[in-house]
C-alpha positions in Angstrom: 152.8 113.3 114.7 152.1 112.7 111.1 152.0 109.2 111.7 149.6 109.3 114.4 147.2 111.2 112.3 147.8 109.1 109.3 146.8 105.9 111.7 144.1 107.5 113.0 142.5 108.4 109.7 143.1 105.0 108.2 141.6 103.3 111.5 138.3 105.6 110.9 138.2 104.6 107.3 138.3 100.9 107.9 135.7 101.4 111.0 133.3 103.2 108.8 133.5 100.6 106.1 133.2 97.6 108.4 130.1 99.4 110.1 128.4 99.9 106.6 129.1 96.4 105.6 127.6 95.2 108.9 124.4 97.2 108.3 123.8 95.9 104.8 123.8 92.4 105.9 121.1 92.8 108.5 118.6 94.4 105.7 118.5 91.0 103.9 115.6 88.7 104.3 115.6 84.9 104.1 113.1 83.1 102.1 111.6 81.8 105.4 111.2 85.5 106.5 109.5 86.6 103.4 107.1 83.7 103.4 106.2 84.5 107.0 105.9 88.4 106.3 103.4 87.1 103.1 101.4 85.2 105.7 101.3 88.1 108.2 100.4 90.4 105.4 97.8 88.1 104.5 96.6 87.5 107.9 96.4 91.4 108.7 94.4 91.9 105.4 91.7 89.4 106.5 91.6 91.0 110.2 91.1 94.4 108.7 88.5 93.1 106.2 86.9 91.1 108.9 86.6 94.0 111.3 85.2 96.5 108.2 83.0 94.0 106.4 82.0 91.5 109.2 83.2 88.4 107.4 81.9 85.0 108.4 84.3 82.4 109.6 84.3 80.8 106.1 84.5 84.0 104.2 87.8 84.5 106.4 89.2 81.4 105.3 88.4 82.0 101.7 89.6 85.8 101.7 93.1 84.3 103.4 93.6 81.9 101.0 92.8 84.2 98.1 95.0 86.9 99.6 97.7 84.5 100.3 97.8 83.3 96.8 97.7 86.7 95.4 100.9 87.8 97.7 102.8 84.7 96.9 102.2 85.3 93.0 103.0 89.2 93.5 100.0 90.0 91.1 100.9 93.7 90.8 99.5 94.0 87.1 96.3 95.3 86.2 95.1 91.7 85.0 96.3 90.5 88.4 94.2 93.1 90.5 91.1 92.5 88.3 91.3 88.8 88.8 91.8 89.1 92.5 88.6 91.8 92.8 86.8 89.3 90.8 87.6 86.5 93.0 87.1 88.4 96.3 83.3 89.7 94.8 82.4 86.0 94.4 83.3 85.7 98.3 81.4 88.7 99.5 77.7 89.3 99.7 75.7 92.1 98.4 76.0 94.5 101.6 79.9 93.6 102.0 80.3 94.5 98.3 78.8 97.9 98.9 80.8 98.7 102.2 83.7 97.7 100.4 83.1 99.8 97.1 82.3 102.6 99.8 85.6 102.2 101.7 87.6 102.1 98.4 86.0 105.4 97.4 86.7 107.0 100.6 90.4 105.9 100.2 90.6 107.3 97.0 89.2 110.7 98.1 91.6 110.7 100.9 94.5 110.4 98.5 93.2 112.9 96.3 92.9 115.3 99.1 96.5 114.7 100.3 97.6 115.0 96.7 96.1 118.4 96.3 97.3 119.7 99.9 100.8 118.4 98.7 100.5 120.4 95.6 99.2 123.5 97.3 102.1 123.2 99.5 104.6 123.1 96.6 103.1 125.7 94.9 102.9 128.3 97.9 106.6 127.5 98.9 109.1 130.2 98.1 111.1 129.7 95.0 114.7 129.9 95.5 116.6 131.6 92.5 120.2 130.1 92.5 121.6 131.9 89.3 121.0 134.3 86.6 118.0 133.6 84.5 117.6 133.8 80.8 114.4 135.5 79.7 
């Protein structure tokens, strides 16, 4: 009886380990997949901006090339974002710039509202005391 229990425990341990290793290998992206996702992300950005800002065909091409180059370089620094925004402002006309600024302001406002709501939820949540407190 002890041998059967030990064999079952060993089999479950090995099975769990194999399943965990199998899941980890499926999460990795190849270089081609990463490039495809960069291109898809750039195209989604162009589609969204075309819908919101009514971009012309020439502007769509320019924004796509700018976004693709920016995503490939992974410009996440303040300087990189500033350069991207400066290049984007050269592509857009005055009405499109105003619309983009308005959309950015709305997005920031929504983010602030969500943050305040989350903060208020945390403040109103009951505090759980787990041990004696020193005064």
